[in-house]
Gaussian input, Z-matrix of N, CA and C with variables (Angstrom, degrees):
# hf/3-21g

backbone

0 1
 N
 C     1     B1
 C     2     B2     1     A1
 N     3     B3     2     A2     1     D1
 C     4     B4     3     A3     2     D2
 C     5     B5     4     A4     3     D3
 N     6     B6     5     A5     4     D4
 C     7     B7     6     A6     5     D5
 C     8     B8     7     A7     6     D6
 N     9     B9     8     A8     7     D7
 C    10    B10     9     A9     8     D8
 C    11    B11    10    A10     9     D9
 N    12    B12    11    A11    10    D10
 C    13    B13    12    A12    11    D11
 C    14    B14    13    A13    12    D12
 N    15    B15    14    A14    13    D13
 C    16    B16    15    A15    14    D14
 C    17    B17    16    A16    15    D15
 N    18    B18    17    A17    16    D16
 C    19    B19    18    A18    17    D17
 C    20    B20    19    A19    18    D18
 N    21    B21    20    A20    19    D19
 C    22    B22    21    A21    20    D20
 C    23    B23    22    A22    21    D21
 N    24    B24    23    A23    22    D22
 C    25    B25    24    A24    23    D23
 C    26    B26    25    A25    24    D24
 N    27    B27    26    A26    25    D25
 C    28    B28    27    A27    26    D26
 C    29    B29    28    A28    27    D27
 N    30    B30    29    A29    28    D28
 C    31    B31    30    A30    29    D29
 C    32    B32    31    A31    30    D30
 N    33    B33    32    A32    31    D31
 C    34    B34    33    A33    32    D32
 C    35    B35    34    A34    33    D33
 N    36    B36    35    A35    34    D34
 C    37    B37    36    A36    35    D35
 C    38    B38    37    A37    36    D36
 N    39    B39    38    A38    37    D37
 C    40    B40    39    A39    38    D38
 C    41    B41    40    A40    39    D39
 N    42    B42    41    A41    40    D40
 C    43    B43    42    A42    41    D41
 C    44    B44    43    A43    42    D42
 N    45    B45    44    A44    43    D43
 C    46    B46    45    A45    44    D44
 C    47    B47    46    A46    45    D45
 N    48    B48    47    A47    46    D46
 C    49    B49    48    A48    47    D47
 C    50    B50    49    A49    48    D48
 N    51    B51    50    A50    49    D49
 C    52    B52    51    A51    50    D50
 C    53    B53    52    A52    51    D51
 N    54    B54    53    A53    52    D52
 C    55    B55    54    A54    53    D53
 C    56    B56    55    A55    54    D54
 N    57    B57    56    A56    55    D55
 C    58    B58    57    A57    56    D56
 C    59    B59    58    A58    57    D57
 N    60    B60    59    A59    58    D58
 C    61    B61    60    A60    59    D59
 C    62    B62    61    A61    60    D60
 N    63    B63    62    A62    61    D61
 C    64    B64    63    A63    62    D62
 C    65    B65    64    A64    63    D63
 N    66    B66    65    A65    64    D64
 C    67    B67    66    A66    65    D65
 C    68    B68    67    A67    66    D66
 N    69    B69    68    A68    67    D67
 C    70    B70    69    A69    68    D68
 C    71    B71    70    A70    69    D69
 N    72    B72    71    A71    70    D70
 C    73    B73    72    A72    71    D71
 C    74    B74    73    A73    72    D72
 N    75    B75    74    A74    73    D73
 C    76    B76    75    A75    74    D74
 C    77    B77    76    A76    75    D75
 N    78    B78    77    A77    76    D76
 C    79    B79    78    A78    77    D77
 C    80    B80    79    A79    78    D78
 N    81    B81    80    A80    79    D79
 C    82    B82    81    A81    80    D80
 C    83    B83    82    A82    81    D81
 N    84    B84    83    A83    82    D82
 C    85    B85    84    A84    83    D83
 C    86    B86    85    A85    84    D84
 N    87    B87    86    A86    85    D85
 C    88    B88    87    A87    86    D86
 C    89    B89    88    A88    87    D87
 N    90    B90    89    A89    88    D88
 C    91    B91    90    A90    89    D89
 C    92    B92    91    A91    90    D90
 N    93    B93    92    A92    91    D91
 C    94    B94    93    A93    92    D92
 C    95    B95    94    A94    93    D93
 N    96    B96    95    A95    94    D94
 C    97    B97    96    A96    95    D95
 C    98    B98    97    A97    96    D96
 N    99    B99    98    A98    97    D97
 C   100   B100    99    A99    98    D98
 C   101   B101   100   A100    99    D99
 N   102   B102   101   A101   100   D100
 C   103   B103   102   A102   101   D101
 C   104   B104   103   A103   102   D102
 N   105   B105   104   A104   103   D103
 C   106   B106   105   A105   104   D104
 C   107   B107   106   A106   105   D105
 N   108   B108   107   A107   106   D106
 C   109   B109   108   A108   107   D107
 C   110   B110   109   A109   108   D108
 N   111   B111   110   A110   109   D109
 C   112   B112   111   A111   110   D110
 C   113   B113   112   A112   111   D111
 N   114   B114   113   A113   112   D112
 C   115   B115   114   A114   113   D113
 C   116   B116   115   A115   114   D114
 N   117   B117   116   A116   115   D115
 C   118   B118   117   A117   116   D116
 C   119   B119   118   A118   117   D117
 N   120   B120   119   A119   118   D118
 C   121   B121   120   A120   119   D119
 C   122   B122   121   A121   120   D120
 N   123   B123   122   A122   121   D121
 C   124   B124   123   A123   122   D122
 C   125   B125   124   A124   123   D123
 N   126   B126   125   A125   124   D124
 C   127   B127   126   A126   125   D125
 C   128   B128   127   A127   126   D126
 N   129   B129   128   A128   127   D127
 C   130   B130   129   A129   128   D128
 C   131   B131   130   A130   129   D129
 N   132   B132   131   A131   130   D130
 C   133   B133   132   A132   131   D131
 C   134   B134   133   A133   132   D132
 N   135   B135   134   A134   133   D133
 C   136   B136   135   A135   134   D134
 C   137   B137   136   A136   135   D135
 N   138   B138   137   A137   136   D136
 C   139   B139   138   A138   137   D137
 C   140   B140   139   A139   138   D138
 N   141   B141   140   A140   139   D139
 C   142   B142   141   A141   140   D140
 C   143   B143   142   A142   141   D141
 N   144   B144   143   A143   142   D142
 C   145   B145   144   A144   143   D143
 C   146   B146   145   A145   144   D144
 N   147   B147   146   A146   145   D145
 C   148   B148   147   A147   146   D146
 C   149   B149   148   A148   147   D147
 N   150   B150   149   A149   148   D148
 C   151   B151   150   A150   149   D149
 C   152   B152   151   A151   150   D150
 N   153   B153   152   A152   151   D151
 C   154   B154   153   A153   152   D152
 C   155   B155   154   A154   153   D153
 N   156   B156   155   A155   154   D154
 C   157   B157   156   A156   155   D155
 C   158   B158   157   A157   156   D156
 N   159   B159   158   A158   157   D157
 C   160   B160   159   A159   158   D158
 C   161   B161   160   A160   159   D159
 N   162   B162   161   A161   160   D160
 C   163   B163   162   A162   161   D161
 C   164   B164   163   A163   162   D162
 N   165   B165   164   A164   163   D163
 C   166   B166   165   A165   164   D164
 C   167   B167   166   A166   165   D165
 N   168   B168   167   A167   166   D166
 C   169   B169   168   A168   167   D167
 C   170   B170   169   A169   168   D168
 N   171   B171   170   A170   169   D169
 C   172   B172   171   A171   170   D170
 C   173   B173   172   A172   171   D171
 N   174   B174   173   A173   172   D172
 C   175   B175   174   A174   173   D173
 C   176   B176   175   A175   174   D174
 N   177   B177   176   A176   175   D175
 C   178   B178   177   A177   176   D176
 C   179   B179   178   A178   177   D177
 N   180   B180   179   A179   178   D178
 C   181   B181   180   A180   179   D179
 C   182   B182   181   A181   180   D180
 N   183   B183   182   A182   181   D181
 C   184   B184   183   A183   182   D182
 C   185   B185   184   A184   183   D183
 N   186   B186   185   A185   184   D184
 C   187   B187   186   A186   185   D185
 C   188   B188   187   A187   186   D186
 N   189   B189   188   A188   187   D187
 C   190   B190   189   A189   188   D188
 C   191   B191   190   A190   189   D189
 N   192   B192   191   A191   190   D190
 C   193   B193   192   A192   191   D191
 C   194   B194   193   A193   192   D192
 N   195   B195   194   A194   193   D193
 C   196   B196   195   A195   194   D194
 C   197   B197   196   A196   195   D195
 N   198   B198   197   A197   196   D196
 C   199   B199   198   A198   197   D197
 C   200   B200   199   A199   198   D198
 N   201   B201   200   A200   199   D199
 C   202   B202   201   A201   200   D200
 C   203   B203   202   A202   201   D201
 N   204   B204   203   A203   202   D202
 C   205   B205   204   A204   203   D203
 C   206   B206   205   A205   204   D204
 N   207   B207   206   A206   205   D205
 C   208   B208   207   A207   206   D206
 C   209   B209   208   A208   207   D207
 N   210   B210   209   A209   208   D208
 C   211   B211   210   A210   209   D209
 C   212   B212   211   A211   210   D210
 N   213   B213   212   A212   211   D211
 C   214   B214   213   A213   212   D212
 C   215   B215   214   A214   213   D213
 N   216   B216   215   A215   214   D214
 C   217   B217   216   A216   215   D215
 C   218   B218   217   A217   216   D216
 N   219   B219   218   A218   217   D217
 C   220   B220   219   A219   218   D218
 C   221   B221   220   A220   219   D219
 N   222   B222   221   A221   220   D220
 C   223   B223   222   A222   221   D221
 C   224   B224   223   A223   222   D222
 N   225   B225   224   A224   223   D223
 C   226   B226   225   A225   224   D224
 C   227   B227   226   A226   225   D225
 N   228   B228   227   A227   226   D226
 C   229   B229   228   A228   227   D227
 C   230   B230   229   A229   228   D228
 N   231   B231   230   A230   229   D229
 C   232   B232   231   A231   230   D230
 C   233   B233   232   A232   231   D231
 N   234   B234   233   A233   232   D232
 C   235   B235   234   A234   233   D233
 C   236   B236   235   A235   234   D234
 N   237   B237   236   A236   235   D235
 C   238   B238   237   A237   236   D236
 C   239   B239   238   A238   237   D237
 N   240   B240   239   A239   238   D238
 C   241   B241   240   A240   239   D239
 C   242   B242   241   A241   240   D240
 N   243   B243   242   A242   241   D241
 C   244   B244   243   A243   242   D242
 C   245   B245   244   A244   243   D243
 N   246   B246   245   A245   244   D244
 C   247   B247   246   A246   245   D245
 C   248   B248   247   A247   246   D246
 N   249   B249   248   A248   247   D247
 C   250   B250   249   A249   248   D248
 C   251   B251   250   A250   249   D249
 N   252   B252   251   A251   250   D250
 C   253   B253   252   A252   251   D251
 C   254   B254   253   A253   252   D252
 N   255   B255   254   A254   253   D253
 C   256   B256   255   A255   254   D254
 C   257   B257   256   A256   255   D255
 N   258   B258   257   A257   256   D256
 C   259   B259   258   A258   257   D257
 C   260   B260   259   A259   258   D258
 N   261   B261   260   A260   259   D259
 C   262   B262   261   A261   260   D260
 C   263   B263   262   A262   261   D261
 N   264   B264   263   A263   262   D262
 C   265   B265   264   A264   263   D263
 C   266   B266   265   A265   264   D264
 N   267   B267   266   A266   265   D265
 C   268   B268   267   A267   266   D266
 C   269   B269   268   A268   267   D267
 N   270   B270   269   A269   268   D268
 C   271   B271   270   A270   269   D269
 C   272   B272   271   A271   270   D270
 N   273   B273   272   A272   271   D271
 C   274   B274   273   A273   272   D272
 C   275   B275   274   A274   273   D273
 N   276   B276   275   A275   274   D274
 C   277   B277   276   A276   275   D275
 C   278   B278   277   A277   276   D276
 N   279   B279   278   A278   277   D277
 C   280   B280   279   A279   278   D278
 C   281   B281   280   A280   279   D279
 N   282   B282   281   A281   280   D280
 C   283   B283   282   A282   281   D281
 C   284   B284   283   A283   282   D282
 N   285   B285   284   A284   283   D283
 C   286   B286   285   A285   284   D284
 C   287   B287   286   A286   285   D285
 N   288   B288   287   A287   286   D286
 C   289   B289   288   A288   287   D287
 C   290   B290   289   A289   288   D288
 N   291   B291   290   A290   289   D289
 C   292   B292   291   A291   290   D290
 C   293   B293   292   A292   291   D291
 N   294   B294   293   A293   292   D292
 C   295   B295   294   A294   293   D293
 C   296   B296   295   A295   294   D294
 N   297   B297   296   A296   295   D295
 C   298   B298   297   A297   296   D296
 C   299   B299   298   A298   297   D297
 N   300   B300   299   A299   298   D298
 C   301   B301   300   A300   299   D299
 C   302   B302   301   A301   300   D300
 N   303   B303   302   A302   301   D301
 C   304   B304   303   A303   302   D302
 C   305   B305   304   A304   303   D303
 N   306   B306   305   A305   304   D304
 C   307   B307   306   A306   305   D305
 C   308   B308   307   A307   306   D306
 N   309   B309   308   A308   307   D307
 C   310   B310   309   A309   308   D308
 C   311   B311   310   A310   309   D309
 N   312   B312   311   A311   310   D310
 C   313   B313   312   A312   311   D311
 C   314   B314   313   A313   312   D312
 N   315   B315   314   A314   313   D313
 C   316   B316   315   A315   314   D314
 C   317   B317   316   A316   315   D315
 N   318   B318   317   A317   316   D316
 C   319   B319   318   A318   317   D317
 C   320   B320   319   A319   318   D318

   B1=1.4073
   B2=1.5116
   B3=1.3152
   B4=1.4515
   B5=1.5169
   B6=1.3309
   B7=1.5217
   B8=1.5806
   B9=1.2801
   B10=1.4581
   B11=1.4779
   B12=1.3332
   B13=1.4713
   B14=1.4899
   B15=1.2579
   B16=1.5162
   B17=1.4914
   B18=1.2783
   B19=1.4786
   B20=1.5629
   B21=1.3801
   B22=1.5069
   B23=1.4897
   B24=1.3121
   B25=1.4262
   B26=1.5927
   B27=1.2779
   B28=1.5080
   B29=1.4767
   B30=1.3102
   B31=1.4603
   B32=1.5491
   B33=1.3737
   B34=1.4883
   B35=1.5077
   B36=1.2922
   B37=1.5365
   B38=1.5202
   B39=1.3088
   B40=1.4857
   B41=1.4651
   B42=1.3925
   B43=1.4310
   B44=1.5484
   B45=1.3821
   B46=1.4541
   B47=1.4726
   B48=1.2987
   B49=1.4574
   B50=1.5222
   B51=1.3766
   B52=1.5025
   B53=1.5089
   B54=1.2935
   B55=1.4011
   B56=1.5283
   B57=1.3320
   B58=1.5046
   B59=1.5968
   B60=1.3654
   B61=1.5065
   B62=1.5240
   B63=1.3678
   B64=1.4054
   B65=1.5946
   B66=1.3139
   B67=1.4026
   B68=1.4214
   B69=1.3664
   B70=1.4746
   B71=1.4743
   B72=1.3490
   B73=1.5517
   B74=1.5206
   B75=1.3533
   B76=1.4875
   B77=1.5067
   B78=1.3311
   B79=1.4843
   B80=1.5506
   B81=1.3514
   B82=1.4543
   B83=1.5360
   B84=1.2631
   B85=1.4407
   B86=1.5733
   B87=1.3688
   B88=1.4698
   B89=1.5503
   B90=1.3441
   B91=1.4375
   B92=1.4598
   B93=1.3080
   B94=1.5261
   B95=1.5585
   B96=1.3902
   B97=1.4543
   B98=1.4466
   B99=1.3005
   B100=1.4659
   B101=1.5802
   B102=1.2741
   B103=1.5586
   B104=1.4880
   B105=1.3687
   B106=1.4107
   B107=1.5952
   B108=1.2906
   B109=1.5837
   B110=1.5663
   B111=1.3553
   B112=1.4836
   B113=1.6159
   B114=1.3940
   B115=1.4229
   B116=1.5549
   B117=1.3193
   B118=1.4707
   B119=1.4833
   B120=1.3136
   B121=1.4765
   B122=1.4874
   B123=1.3484
   B124=1.4744
   B125=1.5844
   B126=1.3125
   B127=1.5320
   B128=1.5452
   B129=1.3249
   B130=1.4585
   B131=1.5376
   B132=1.3212
   B133=1.4751
   B134=1.4535
   B135=1.3790
   B136=1.5200
   B137=1.5755
   B138=1.3132
   B139=1.4120
   B140=1.4978
   B141=1.3300
   B142=1.4863
   B143=1.4890
   B144=1.3118
   B145=1.5033
   B146=1.4835
   B147=1.3374
   B148=1.4873
   B149=1.5376
   B150=1.3885
   B151=1.5091
   B152=1.5525
   B153=1.3388
   B154=1.4061
   B155=1.4883
   B156=1.3153
   B157=1.5594
   B158=1.4865
   B159=1.3543
   B160=1.5224
   B161=1.4479
   B162=1.2871
   B163=1.4177
   B164=1.5701
   B165=1.3619
   B166=1.4603
   B167=1.4686
   B168=1.3650
   B169=1.4322
   B170=1.5197
   B171=1.3803
   B172=1.4224
   B173=1.4856
   B174=1.3215
   B175=1.4692
   B176=1.5569
   B177=1.2750
   B178=1.5021
   B179=1.4425
   B180=1.3939
   B181=1.5308
   B182=1.5297
   B183=1.3584
   B184=1.4867
   B185=1.4941
   B186=1.3661
   B187=1.4971
   B188=1.5715
   B189=1.2306
   B190=1.4300
   B191=1.4494
   B192=1.3808
   B193=1.4561
   B194=1.5256
   B195=1.3448
   B196=1.4797
   B197=1.5656
   B198=1.4162
   B199=1.4031
   B200=1.5811
   B201=1.2559
   B202=1.4806
   B203=1.5382
   B204=1.3324
   B205=1.4572
   B206=1.5218
   B207=1.3731
   B208=1.3932
   B209=1.5245
   B210=1.3538
   B211=1.5326
   B212=1.5360
   B213=1.2936
   B214=1.5309
   B215=1.4582
   B216=1.3517
   B217=1.4329
   B218=1.5809
   B219=1.3033
   B220=1.5158
   B221=1.5176
   B222=1.4070
   B223=1.4727
   B224=1.5497
   B225=1.2932
   B226=1.4956
   B227=1.5103
   B228=1.3993
   B229=1.4474
   B230=1.4904
   B231=1.3980
   B232=1.4187
   B233=1.5676
   B234=1.3045
   B235=1.4865
   B236=1.4706
   B237=1.3212
   B238=1.4977
   B239=1.4559
   B240=1.2645
   B241=1.5114
   B242=1.5731
   B243=1.2584
   B244=1.4629
   B245=1.5088
   B246=1.3000
   B247=1.4946
   B248=1.5142
   B249=1.3044
   B250=1.4502
   B251=1.5421
   B252=1.3180
   B253=1.5473
   B254=1.5854
   B255=1.2904
   B256=1.5226
   B257=1.5181
   B258=1.3097
   B259=1.4607
   B260=1.4700
   B261=1.2875
   B262=1.4646
   B263=1.6020
   B264=1.3143
   B265=1.4634
   B266=1.5106
   B267=1.3024
   B268=1.4893
   B269=1.4632
   B270=1.3586
   B271=1.4183
   B272=1.5260
   B273=1.3237
   B274=1.5375
   B275=1.4801
   B276=1.2959
   B277=1.4634
   B278=1.5259
   B279=1.2853
   B280=1.4429
   B281=1.5390
   B282=1.3955
   B283=1.4202
   B284=1.5862
   B285=1.3615
   B286=1.3830
   B287=1.4891
   B288=1.3622
   B289=1.4325
   B290=1.5926
   B291=1.2958
   B292=1.4771
   B293=1.6313
   B294=1.3125
   B295=1.4044
   B296=1.5237
   B297=1.3403
   B298=1.4568
   B299=1.4924
   B300=1.3813
   B301=1.4880
   B302=1.3850
   B303=1.3670
   B304=1.5137
   B305=1.4798
   B306=1.2731
   B307=1.4756
   B308=1.5183
   B309=1.3928
   B310=1.4628
   B311=1.5318
   B312=1.3777
   B313=1.4191
   B314=1.4771
   B315=1.3796
   B316=1.4919
   B317=1.4510
   B318=1.1996
   B319=1.3648
   B320=1.4399
   A1=108.23
   A2=116.32
   A3=119.40
   A4=108.32
   A5=117.93
   A6=116.09
   A7=107.78
   A8=119.77
   A9=118.48
   A10=109.60
   A11=120.45
   A12=123.57
   A13=108.74
   A14=117.55
   A15=120.08
   A16=109.47
   A17=117.19
   A18=119.80
   A19=110.11
   A20=111.06
   A21=115.04
   A22=109.54
   A23=117.01
   A24=122.94
   A25=111.21
   A26=111.47
   A27=118.47
   A28=113.29
   A29=118.16
   A30=123.29
   A31=112.24
   A32=113.64
   A33=120.21
   A34=110.38
   A35=113.74
   A36=118.68
   A37=113.41
   A38=117.48
   A39=119.08
   A40=111.60
   A41=118.61
   A42=119.99
   A43=113.25
   A44=110.95
   A45=114.73
   A46=111.46
   A47=121.72
   A48=126.59
   A49=111.48
   A50=113.73
   A51=120.88
   A52=108.97
   A53=120.43
   A54=124.24
   A55=109.03
   A56=116.80
   A57=122.22
   A58=105.01
   A59=116.37
   A60=118.07
   A61=110.58
   A62=118.95
   A63=122.20
   A64=111.18
   A65=116.24
   A66=119.21
   A67=115.41
   A68=119.42
   A69=121.84
   A70=109.17
   A71=112.72
   A72=122.05
   A73=109.46
   A74=110.65
   A75=116.92
   A76=112.62
   A77=117.87
   A78=119.99
   A79=110.46
   A80=120.96
   A81=121.99
   A82=107.90
   A83=119.32
   A84=121.23
   A85=114.10
   A86=111.56
   A87=116.98
   A88=110.95
   A89=117.32
   A90=117.71
   A91=112.42
   A92=121.24
   A93=116.56
   A94=109.96
   A95=120.05
   A96=116.73
   A97=113.34
   A98=116.04
   A99=121.77
   A100=108.35
   A101=115.42
   A102=121.63
   A103=108.37
   A104=118.84
   A105=123.89
   A106=108.85
   A107=112.09
   A108=118.10
   A109=108.55
   A110=111.72
   A111=115.22
   A112=109.83
   A113=115.76
   A114=119.33
   A115=108.87
   A116=117.79
   A117=116.75
   A118=111.66
   A119=120.89
   A120=122.36
   A121=111.68
   A122=116.69
   A123=124.22
   A124=108.26
   A125=116.59
   A126=117.95
   A127=110.81
   A128=113.99
   A129=119.80
   A130=108.11
   A131=117.94
   A132=117.92
   A133=112.06
   A134=117.90
   A135=119.40
   A136=108.35
   A137=116.71
   A138=116.29
   A139=113.56
   A140=117.83
   A141=122.33
   A142=108.41
   A143=118.04
   A144=122.71
   A145=111.28
   A146=114.47
   A147=119.62
   A148=109.31
   A149=113.32
   A150=116.58
   A151=107.91
   A152=114.51
   A153=117.44
   A154=116.24
   A155=111.06
   A156=120.60
   A157=109.07
   A158=115.50
   A159=115.24
   A160=114.58
   A161=119.84
   A162=126.02
   A163=110.34
   A164=111.55
   A165=115.11
   A166=115.33
   A167=116.52
   A168=120.02
   A169=114.90
   A170=115.86
   A171=120.08
   A172=117.15
   A173=116.83
   A174=124.11
   A175=107.45
   A176=119.75
   A177=121.75
   A178=112.37
   A179=115.31
   A180=116.48
   A181=110.25
   A182=116.39
   A183=119.99
   A184=108.91
   A185=117.97
   A186=117.19
   A187=110.07
   A188=119.54
   A189=118.30
   A190=111.49
   A191=120.47
   A192=122.39
   A193=111.66
   A194=115.49
   A195=117.70
   A196=112.79
   A197=113.77
   A198=115.90
   A199=108.90
   A200=116.56
   A201=120.75
   A202=110.04
   A203=117.20
   A204=120.38
   A205=111.54
   A206=115.14
   A207=119.25
   A208=114.22
   A209=116.37
   A210=117.91
   A211=109.20
   A212=118.43
   A213=119.95
   A214=109.76
   A215=121.19
   A216=122.35
   A217=105.80
   A218=119.21
   A219=119.72
   A220=111.83
   A221=113.40
   A222=121.94
   A223=107.59
   A224=118.11
   A225=120.38
   A226=107.88
   A227=116.29
   A228=117.39
   A229=112.19
   A230=116.52
   A231=118.99
   A232=110.94
   A233=116.09
   A234=121.55
   A235=110.30
   A236=117.40
   A237=116.44
   A238=118.26
   A239=115.23
   A240=123.58
   A241=109.51
   A242=116.23
   A243=121.87
   A244=108.77
   A245=117.14
   A246=121.30
   A247=109.86
   A248=119.64
   A249=118.44
   A250=110.84
   A251=118.49
   A252=122.46
   A253=101.30
   A254=118.38
   A255=117.72
   A256=113.88
   A257=113.09
   A258=116.74
   A259=115.16
   A260=115.47
   A261=117.87
   A262=107.28
   A263=119.18
   A264=118.42
   A265=114.43
   A266=118.57
   A267=125.13
   A268=113.56
   A269=123.89
   A270=121.05
   A271=116.17
   A272=113.98
   A273=118.42
   A274=110.36
   A275=121.57
   A276=123.65
   A277=107.90
   A278=120.31
   A279=119.98
   A280=111.63
   A281=112.27
   A282=119.94
   A283=111.72
   A284=116.45
   A285=118.98
   A286=114.52
   A287=116.79
   A288=122.79
   A289=108.35
   A290=116.83
   A291=119.83
   A292=104.55
   A293=119.47
   A294=121.69
   A295=111.86
   A296=115.72
   A297=117.61
   A298=113.89
   A299=114.29
   A300=116.38
   A301=111.72
   A302=118.64
   A303=119.11
   A304=108.86
   A305=123.36
   A306=125.41
   A307=111.55
   A308=113.65
   A309=120.72
   A310=113.45
   A311=114.56
   A312=119.18
   A313=117.63
   A314=120.34
   A315=116.65
   A316=113.42
   A317=126.00
   A318=125.72
   A319=111.26
   D1=-37.98
   D2=-178.49
   D3=-70.87
   D4=-31.93
   D5=178.02
   D6=-72.64
   D7=-30.69
   D8=-179.92
   D9=-70.41
   D10=-38.31
   D11=174.83
   D12=-60.27
   D13=-47.04
   D14=-178.16
   D15=-65.47
   D16=-36.54
   D17=178.23
   D18=-65.04
   D19=-39.57
   D20=179.52
   D21=-66.59
   D22=-39.70
   D23=177.52
   D24=-60.55
   D25=-49.24
   D26=175.57
   D27=-56.69
   D28=-49.13
   D29=176.12
   D30=-57.69
   D31=-44.62
   D32=179.75
   D33=-60.60
   D34=-45.86
   D35=175.72
   D36=-61.00
   D37=-41.64
   D38=175.31
   D39=-62.77
   D40=-42.15
   D41=176.52
   D42=-62.36
   D43=-41.59
   D44=178.48
   D45=-65.36
   D46=-37.30
   D47=176.09
   D48=-61.83
   D49=-45.20
   D50=178.25
   D51=-65.05
   D52=-42.77
   D53=180.00
   D54=-61.83
   D55=-42.24
   D56=-174.07
   D57=-70.67
   D58=-41.48
   D59=176.76
   D60=-61.24
   D61=-44.37
   D62=-179.16
   D63=-64.62
   D64=-38.06
   D65=173.97
   D66=-66.97
   D67=-33.69
   D68=175.93
   D69=-64.55
   D70=-48.77
   D71=-179.85
   D72=-54.16
   D73=-52.97
   D74=179.26
   D75=-58.16
   D76=-41.11
   D77=179.06
   D78=-70.50
   D79=-32.91
   D80=174.62
   D81=-65.87
   D82=-46.70
   D83=179.51
   D84=-59.15
   D85=-41.11
   D86=177.05
   D87=-62.80
   D88=-45.87
   D89=176.25
   D90=-66.91
   D91=-35.63
   D92=176.79
   D93=-68.38
   D94=-32.93
   D95=173.80
   D96=-68.16
   D97=-39.25
   D98=-179.20
   D99=-62.04
   D100=-47.58
   D101=179.62
   D102=-59.84
   D103=-46.30
   D104=-178.53
   D105=-60.27
   D106=-45.57
   D107=-177.28
   D108=-62.01
   D109=-38.08
   D110=-177.70
   D111=-68.84
   D112=-43.16
   D113=176.64
   D114=-61.62
   D115=-42.39
   D116=179.74
   D117=-65.99
   D118=-38.64
   D119=175.21
   D120=-62.16
   D121=-43.48
   D122=-179.15
   D123=-62.20
   D124=-43.20
   D125=178.91
   D126=-66.94
   D127=-37.83
   D128=178.09
   D129=-65.33
   D130=-43.21
   D131=178.92
   D132=-65.15
   D133=-40.03
   D134=178.26
   D135=-63.72
   D136=-44.74
   D137=-179.62
   D138=-63.79
   D139=-37.10
   D140=174.79
   D141=-62.96
   D142=-46.28
   D143=179.74
   D144=-55.92
   D145=-47.59
   D146=-176.55
   D147=-63.98
   D148=-38.85
   D149=-177.53
   D150=-67.09
   D151=-43.10
   D152=177.79
   D153=-58.55
   D154=-41.64
   D155=-179.76
   D156=-66.23
   D157=-42.31
   D158=173.26
   D159=-61.68
   D160=-39.24
   D161=-178.85
   D162=-63.60
   D163=-48.13
   D164=176.74
   D165=-63.46
   D166=-42.94
   D167=174.29
   D168=-57.71
   D169=-41.22
   D170=172.81
   D171=-62.15
   D172=-40.09
   D173=177.12
   D174=-64.38
   D175=-46.36
   D176=177.95
   D177=-65.07
   D178=-39.94
   D179=178.31
   D180=-63.40
   D181=-41.35
   D182=-177.50
   D183=-67.93
   D184=-41.02
   D185=176.60
   D186=-64.64
   D187=-42.60
   D188=179.68
   D189=-63.57
   D190=-43.16
   D191=177.50
   D192=-60.11
   D193=-39.96
   D194=178.49
   D195=-63.44
   D196=-39.83
   D197=178.51
   D198=-66.38
   D199=-40.14
   D200=178.57
   D201=-60.13
   D202=-47.13
   D203=179.85
   D204=-61.88
   D205=-42.64
   D206=176.48
   D207=-60.67
   D208=-44.72
   D209=178.09
   D210=-66.26
   D211=-38.18
   D212=177.60
   D213=-61.13
   D214=-41.66
   D215=-175.21
   D216=-72.03
   D217=-35.49
   D218=177.35
   D219=-63.78
   D220=-41.85
   D221=179.28
   D222=-62.35
   D223=-42.08
   D224=-174.55
   D225=-69.38
   D226=-37.30
   D227=179.91
   D228=-69.00
   D229=-35.67
   D230=179.38
   D231=-71.07
   D232=-36.54
   D233=175.17
   D234=-63.18
   D235=-43.52
   D236=174.70
   D237=-64.29
   D238=-35.90
   D239=174.23
   D240=-60.65
   D241=-50.16
   D242=179.82
   D243=-61.66
   D244=-44.57
   D245=179.67
   D246=-63.63
   D247=-40.37
   D248=179.72
   D249=-70.68
   D250=-29.62
   D251=178.97
   D252=-69.39
   D253=-44.75
   D254=-179.26
   D255=-64.04
   D256=-37.81
   D257=175.35
   D258=-61.71
   D259=-35.76
   D260=-179.03
   D261=-70.47
   D262=-30.84
   D263=179.05
   D264=-82.60
   D265=-10.35
   D266=-179.42
   D267=-57.84
   D268=-43.80
   D269=175.69
   D270=-64.82
   D271=-37.84
   D272=173.79
   D273=-62.32
   D274=-43.51
   D275=-178.39
   D276=-68.29
   D277=-33.98
   D278=178.36
   D279=-65.10
   D280=-46.71
   D281=178.30
   D282=-57.13
   D283=-42.98
   D284=179.06
   D285=-63.75
   D286=-38.89
   D287=177.77
   D288=-65.00
   D289=-43.71
   D290=-175.12
   D291=-65.59
   D292=-46.25
   D293=-178.14
   D294=-58.48
   D295=-42.37
   D296=-179.85
   D297=-66.52
   D298=-42.07
   D299=174.66
   D300=-59.91
   D301=-42.63
   D302=-175.85
   D303=-71.74
   D304=-33.66
   D305=-175.44
   D306=-75.37
   D307=-31.57
   D308=-179.61
   D309=-109.71
   D310=32.07
   D311=-164.11
   D312=-64.91
   D313=-36.98
   D314=-172.69
   D315=-104.05
   D316=25.73
   D317=-175.70
   D318=-79.76

């Protein structure tokens, strides 16, 4: 009877050791899965951040290009206005040149 009790105790200890090993293995697997999930989330976050940064940069680039285009159009209009004003004065300038040449002709 004493041997049976000792055998029972030995078997219980073996089962307890096996349960402890299985629990450790299960805990390691859970930690590994959690670490992998964290790495995956971190990668997703980085990818999302990069995509957002690209989007923001593209928006800023487009806004800057729009402002540049607008300023160039305004400069072109101002240039054309000045050129039109100068063209209106051209006949007067030509008349002044002709009058001077004619009045100082034989010098």
